[in-house]
DRENVEX-454555 format. One record per residue (C-alpha): residue number from 1; residue in three letters; x, y, z. Coordinates in pm, 1 decimal, always signed. Example, Ala and Ser with C-alpha at 12.3 -4.5 7.8 and 13.67 -1.06 7.14 Angstrom:
BEGIN
   seq   type          x          y          z
     1    ALA    +1230.0     -450.0     +780.0
     2    SER    +1367.0     -106.0     +714.0
This chain:
BEGIN
   seq   type          x          y          z
     1    UNK    +7570.7    +9566.6    +8300.3
     2    UNK    +7637.7    +9939.7    +8308.1
     3    UNK    +7495.9   +10124.3    +8010.4
     4    UNK    +7779.5   +10375.0    +8042.3
     5    UNK    +8035.5   +10175.8    +7844.6
     6    UNK    +8376.6   +10320.0    +7788.9
     7    UNK    +8406.0   +10171.1    +7442.4
     8    UNK    +8632.8    +9888.1    +7553.5
     9    UNK    +8508.6    +9558.8    +7402.6
    10    UNK    +8731.0    +9358.0    +7638.6
    11    UNK    +8500.2    +9087.2    +7770.9
    12    UNK    +8708.8    +9053.3    +8087.9
    13    UNK    +8643.8    +9419.2    +8175.2
    14    UNK    +8274.4    +9386.3    +8090.1
    15    UNK    +8238.6    +9078.4    +8307.2
    16    UNK    +8436.8    +9241.0    +8594.2
    17    UNK    +8180.8    +9518.0    +8631.5
    18    UNK    +7873.1    +9311.1    +8547.7
    19    UNK    +7708.3    +9393.0    +8882.5
    20    UNK    +7733.4    +9769.5    +8828.7
    21    UNK    +7440.0    +9942.7    +8667.0
    22    UNK    +7338.4   +10298.2    +8584.4
    23    UNK    +7111.3   +10331.2    +8889.1
    24    UNK    +7405.0   +10335.0    +9127.1
    25    UNK    +7571.2   +10660.2    +9237.3
    26    UNK    +7731.7   +10818.6    +9542.8
    27    UNK    +7820.7   +10590.3    +9829.1
    28    UNK    +7612.6   +10307.6    +9682.8
    29    UNK    +7838.0   +10295.9    +9375.0
    30    UNK    +8154.9   +10328.2    +9583.9
    31    UNK    +8050.2   +10033.3    +9803.1
    32    UNK    +7957.9    +9826.6    +9499.3
    33    UNK    +8298.3    +9889.5    +9348.2
    34    UNK    +8470.3    +9814.5    +9676.4
    35    UNK    +8301.8    +9473.8    +9686.8
    36    UNK    +8450.4    +9402.2    +9341.7
    37    UNK    +8806.4    +9522.5    +9406.1
    38    UNK    +8862.8    +9425.8    +9772.6
    39    UNK    +9072.7    +9134.5    +9884.5
    40    UNK    +9341.9    +9169.9    +9620.3
    41    UNK    +9662.9    +8972.6    +9627.1
    42    UNK    +9913.2    +9179.2    +9823.4
    43    UNK   +10257.3    +9218.3    +9673.2
    44    UNK   +10576.0    +9255.9    +9880.5
    45    UNK   +10669.9    +9624.3    +9901.2
    46    UNK   +11041.6    +9548.7    +9908.0
    47    UNK   +11012.5    +9372.7    +9572.2
    48    UNK   +10783.8    +9624.1    +9403.1
    49    UNK   +11055.6    +9763.7    +9182.3
    50    UNK   +11078.8    +9413.9    +9027.0
    51    UNK   +10708.7    +9426.3    +8953.7
    52    UNK   +10748.6    +9777.8    +8817.3
    53    UNK   +10993.8    +9645.7    +8563.1
    54    UNK   +10676.2    +9502.0    +8410.2
    55    UNK   +10405.0    +9743.4    +8507.4
    56    UNK   +10589.1   +10071.9    +8456.5
    57    UNK   +10820.3   +10000.2    +8165.3
    58    UNK   +10781.6   +10187.9    +7843.3
    59    UNK   +10655.7    +9895.3    +7634.5
    60    UNK   +10691.6   +10086.9    +7309.8
    61    UNK   +11066.1   +10127.6    +7373.4
    62    UNK   +11126.6    +9796.8    +7554.6
    63    UNK   +10870.6    +9548.4    +7412.5
    64    UNK   +11067.5    +9231.0    +7498.1
    65    UNK   +10952.5    +9099.1    +7836.4
    66    UNK   +11286.1    +8927.2    +7872.7
    67    UNK   +11464.0    +9264.9    +7869.7
    68    UNK   +11576.4    +9303.0    +8231.0
    69    UNK   +11681.4    +9667.9    +8196.5
    70    UNK   +11390.5    +9827.6    +8016.7
    71    UNK   +11319.3   +10192.3    +7958.1
    72    UNK   +11078.1   +10316.3    +8224.4
    73    UNK   +10773.9   +10544.3    +8202.4
    74    UNK   +10808.1   +10773.0    +8504.0
    75    UNK   +10537.3   +10971.3    +8678.2
    76    UNK   +10624.7   +11342.4    +8701.7
    77    UNK   +10891.8   +11322.1    +8428.3
    78    UNK   +10830.0   +11586.9    +8161.3
    79    UNK   +10981.4   +11406.3    +7860.4
    80    UNK   +10933.3   +11031.9    +7885.6
    81    UNK   +10935.4   +11011.5    +7508.3
    82    UNK   +11278.8   +11152.9    +7433.6
    83    UNK   +11455.4   +11119.4    +7767.4
    84    UNK   +11351.7   +10781.4    +7910.9
    85    UNK   +11526.7   +10623.2    +8206.9
    86    UNK   +11659.5   +10270.7    +8249.4
    87    UNK   +11529.1   +10031.3    +8513.5
    88    UNK   +11887.7    +9960.0    +8629.6
    89    UNK   +11948.5    +9767.9    +8950.8
    90    UNK   +12328.2    +9773.6    +8918.2
    91    UNK   +12399.6    +9989.7    +9221.0
    92    UNK   +12210.5    +9785.6    +9479.2
    93    UNK   +11912.3   +10018.2    +9454.6
    94    UNK   +11691.2   +10093.1    +9163.7
    95    UNK   +11676.2   +10347.4    +8882.6
    96    UNK   +11945.2   +10484.1    +8657.0
    97    UNK   +12173.5   +10743.6    +8807.9
    98    UNK   +12284.4   +11096.6    +8732.2
    99    UNK   +12604.1   +11188.7    +8919.2
   100    UNK   +12549.1   +10895.0    +9144.6
   101    UNK   +12191.3   +10992.0    +9241.2
   102    UNK   +11904.1   +10765.9    +9158.9
   103    UNK   +11660.2   +10932.0    +8923.1
   104    UNK   +11350.8   +10721.5    +8993.7
   105    UNK   +11185.2   +10565.6    +9291.4
   106    UNK   +10851.1   +10441.7    +9418.0
   107    UNK   +10589.5   +10716.2    +9467.6
   108    UNK   +10291.6   +10666.9    +9700.5
   109    UNK   +10040.9   +10889.8    +9524.3
   110    UNK    +9825.8   +10868.9    +9839.7
   111    UNK   +10101.5   +10960.5   +10091.4
   112    UNK   +10159.2   +10659.9   +10318.2
   113    UNK   +10197.6   +10885.3   +10618.9
   114    UNK    +9831.2   +10976.4   +10583.0
   115    UNK    +9653.6   +10655.6   +10677.1
   116    UNK    +9882.8   +10356.2   +10639.6
   117    UNK   +10238.2   +10410.1   +10763.1
   118    UNK   +10311.4   +10044.9   +10839.8
   119    UNK   +10481.8    +9852.4   +10557.7
   120    UNK   +10274.0    +9536.6   +10609.7
   121    UNK    +9940.3    +9703.6   +10528.2
   122    UNK    +9774.2    +9629.5   +10198.5
   123    UNK    +9749.7    +9998.1   +10108.6
   124    UNK   +10122.4   +10049.4   +10164.7
   125    UNK   +10215.4    +9826.5    +9869.8
   126    UNK    +9910.7    +9867.6    +9645.3
   127    UNK   +10036.8    +9906.8    +9287.1
   128    UNK    +9732.6   +10098.3    +9181.4
   129    UNK    +9867.8   +10406.3    +9359.8
   130    UNK   +10235.7   +10323.8    +9358.5
   131    UNK   +10419.5   +10442.5    +9049.2
   132    UNK   +10776.9   +10455.6    +8931.9
   133    UNK   +10835.1   +10830.9    +8946.5
   134    UNK   +11097.7   +11095.0    +8889.6
   135    UNK   +11276.0   +11099.9    +9220.8
   136    UNK   +11345.4   +11470.2    +9225.9
   137    UNK   +10970.6   +11545.0    +9193.3
   138    UNK   +10881.3   +11274.0    +9435.9
   139    UNK   +11096.2   +11455.5    +9689.6
   140    UNK   +10949.7   +11792.2    +9590.8
   141    UNK   +10595.4   +11664.8    +9623.6
   142    UNK   +10670.7   +11503.1    +9963.9
   143    UNK   +10335.5   +11460.3   +10140.6
   144    UNK   +10164.4   +11760.3    +9983.9
   145    UNK    +9798.8   +11734.4    +9878.8
   146    UNK    +9721.8   +11764.3    +9507.6
   147    UNK    +9565.3   +12083.8    +9372.8
   148    UNK    +9617.2   +12356.1    +9112.0
   149    UNK    +9884.7   +12601.2    +9233.5
   150    UNK    +9882.0   +12884.3    +8971.8
   151    UNK   +10106.9   +13099.0    +9188.4
   152    UNK   +10332.2   +12816.5    +9297.7
   153    UNK   +10699.5   +12772.5    +9219.6
   154    UNK   +10817.1   +12542.5    +8945.7
   155    UNK   +11028.5   +12238.3    +9035.2
   156    UNK   +11268.1   +12051.8    +8811.4
   157    UNK   +11274.7   +11683.0    +8717.7
   158    UNK   +11589.3   +11470.5    +8697.3
   159    UNK   +11652.9   +11597.9    +8345.2
   160    UNK   +11652.0   +11956.6    +8467.4
   161    UNK   +11324.6   +12035.6    +8287.6
   162    UNK   +11047.1   +12240.1    +8446.9
   163    UNK   +10802.8   +11987.5    +8585.0
   164    UNK   +10538.6   +12027.8    +8854.5
   165    UNK   +10462.4   +12329.1    +9071.4
   166    UNK   +10414.9   +12350.4    +9441.1
   167    UNK   +10311.6   +12583.6    +9720.1
   168    UNK   +10352.7   +12541.5   +10091.5
   169    UNK   +10052.6   +12308.0   +10103.5
   170    UNK    +9988.8   +12166.2    +9753.7
   171    UNK   +10158.1   +12005.0    +9457.2
   172    UNK   +10044.5   +12025.0    +9093.6
   173    UNK   +10189.1   +11762.5    +8859.5
   174    UNK   +10240.5   +11810.8    +8483.9
   175    UNK    +9925.6   +11801.7    +8272.1
   176    UNK    +9983.8   +11453.0    +8128.4
   177    UNK    +9999.8   +11302.5    +8480.3
   178    UNK    +9700.9   +11483.1    +8635.9
   179    UNK    +9442.1   +11222.8    +8534.6
   180    UNK    +9670.3   +10938.7    +8645.3
   181    UNK    +9699.9   +11097.9    +8990.3
   182    UNK    +9325.6   +11159.8    +9016.4
   183    UNK    +9226.6   +10806.7    +8920.9
   184    UNK    +9480.6   +10656.2    +9163.9
   185    UNK    +9332.7   +10858.8    +9445.4
   186    UNK    +8976.9   +10768.2    +9344.3
   187    UNK    +9081.1   +10403.4    +9360.5
   188    UNK    +9234.6   +10443.0    +9708.1
   189    UNK    +8930.0   +10623.3    +9848.8
   190    UNK    +8717.5   +10334.0    +9719.0
   191    UNK    +8933.7   +10030.8    +9800.1
   192    UNK    +9010.0   +10156.0   +10154.5
   193    UNK    +8698.0   +10358.2   +10232.6
   194    UNK    +8609.3   +10108.9   +10509.2
   195    UNK    +8958.1   +10085.4   +10655.3
   196    UNK    +8999.1    +9730.0   +10523.4
   197    UNK    +9366.4    +9687.6   +10438.6
   198    UNK    +9473.0   +10025.5   +10573.8
   199    UNK    +9501.6    +9940.4   +10936.5
   200    UNK    +9149.5   +10062.1   +11007.0
   201    UNK    +9198.5   +10415.0   +10872.2
   202    UNK    +8910.2   +10517.2   +10650.1
   203    UNK    +9044.9   +10692.3   +10338.8
   204    UNK    +8830.6   +10988.5   +10230.9
   205    UNK    +8855.8   +11249.9    +9959.6
   206    UNK    +8770.4   +11603.2   +10069.4
   207    UNK    +8780.6   +11964.0    +9954.1
   208    UNK    +8905.4   +12087.8   +10292.1
   209    UNK    +9254.3   +12190.7   +10384.9
   210    UNK    +9273.7   +11913.0   +10643.9
   211    UNK    +9469.5   +11625.8   +10487.8
   212    UNK    +9531.7   +11432.4   +10811.3
   213    UNK    +9389.7   +11112.3   +10944.0
   214    UNK    +9315.1   +10953.1   +10609.1
   215    UNK    +9160.6   +11264.7   +10450.7
   216    UNK    +9300.3   +11383.3   +10120.2
   217    UNK    +9224.0   +11667.6    +9883.4
   218    UNK    +9117.9   +11824.7    +9667.2
   219    UNK    +8840.8   +11618.3    +9518.6
   220    UNK    +8692.5   +11904.0    +9305.4
   221    UNK    +9030.7   +11948.5    +9137.8
   222    UNK    +9075.1   +11575.7    +9095.7
   223    UNK    +8742.5   +11551.9    +8914.4
   224    UNK    +8860.4   +11826.2    +8676.8
   225    UNK    +9188.8   +11648.7    +8615.2
   226    UNK    +9007.6   +11323.6    +8547.4
   227    UNK    +8813.6   +11498.0    +8267.4
   228    UNK    +9108.7   +11691.3    +8128.0
   229    UNK    +9351.5   +11398.6    +8110.8
   230    UNK    +9161.0   +11076.9    +8024.8
   231    UNK    +9334.2   +10733.1    +8051.2
   232    UNK    +9593.7   +10676.3    +7782.9
   233    UNK    +9726.9   +10347.2    +7650.8
   234    UNK   +10006.2   +10326.7    +7904.6
   235    UNK    +9766.5   +10369.7    +8196.3
   236    UNK    +9514.0   +10117.5    +8053.2
   237    UNK    +9791.6    +9860.9    +7986.2
   238    UNK    +9931.7    +9906.4    +8337.0
   239    UNK    +9589.3    +9842.0    +8478.6
   240    UNK    +9565.7    +9520.5    +8278.5
   241    UNK    +9913.3    +9405.2    +8393.2
   242    UNK    +9835.7    +9462.9    +8761.2
   243    UNK    +9509.4    +9267.0    +8724.0
   244    UNK    +9654.5    +8982.3    +8518.9
   245    UNK    +9996.3    +8930.0    +8681.3
   246    UNK   +10007.7    +9082.6    +9031.0
   247    UNK    +9712.4    +9197.0    +9240.5
   248    UNK    +9426.4    +9047.6    +9036.7
   249    UNK    +9209.1    +9350.4    +9090.7
   250    UNK    +9149.0    +9654.7    +8869.1
   251    UNK    +9125.4   +10031.2    +8905.6
   252    UNK    +8761.5   +10098.7    +8810.0
   253    UNK    +8832.1   +10464.9    +8737.0
   254    UNK    +9067.5   +10374.0    +8455.9
   255    UNK    +8814.0   +10134.2    +8303.4
   256    UNK    +8520.5   +10373.6    +8370.5
   257    UNK    +8639.9   +10730.1    +8437.3
   258    UNK    +8277.0   +10843.7    +8451.6
   259    UNK    +8231.5   +10659.1    +8783.9
   260    UNK    +8426.3   +10935.6    +8964.6
   261    UNK    +8168.0   +11203.8    +8887.8
   262    UNK    +7886.6   +10963.9    +8981.1
   263    UNK    +8043.1   +10915.3    +9325.0
   264    UNK    +8198.8   +11251.0    +9414.2
   265    UNK    +8042.4   +11495.5    +9167.7
   266    UNK    +7775.8   +11626.6    +9402.0
């Protein structure tokens, strides 16, 4: 068992990583984690919004699992606390609407166009990097790589609040989502490093400007974001729900954020 414990006394989590020890780092640690998380139960992409009613709901506001129109916790939304959105499937799509426009949709944090564009691939529907997100910012982010953009332009979320920033090549989410984004990308670069489940494309985190062919940046920034924005209760609970009810695998970087620096912090 790893001596670097994250303080979680959950015996399921402890058992899940029982084969990982403090001597592992770099690619050796990545491969060891891959062998734990590979082969997950794939969920149907077209029904993911149904799963998200469970995984991405705001459980503090909608604690009853029988509530079929819960309040949602949206990635890239500035004020989830005071301006939450309904799940709402009443218009034949998903998400509540403002002036007839849906305000949330499914965000591929690792852009699907960069490594797994076919819907049937495991990576395409992997809940560990798919989040219910503010639709306006999902569109603004498009397929941009993630990085700090101090001179970028602000974009607005569906509430009209200043949210992320973007440049011509990069997108910077709001501070409370930076760690979530980083850990989702760490997961993807581990789960699909060998091309298994992504149509043979090897997913790799880089610091270069080339974000094509399964490469994605910027890993140095993602490591900073992982430190600055540690996993909160929503992110931890979501990880548990995906493991228990849907894919039956976990995101190691939520359970053990320190693993990221041991793999990529060279």
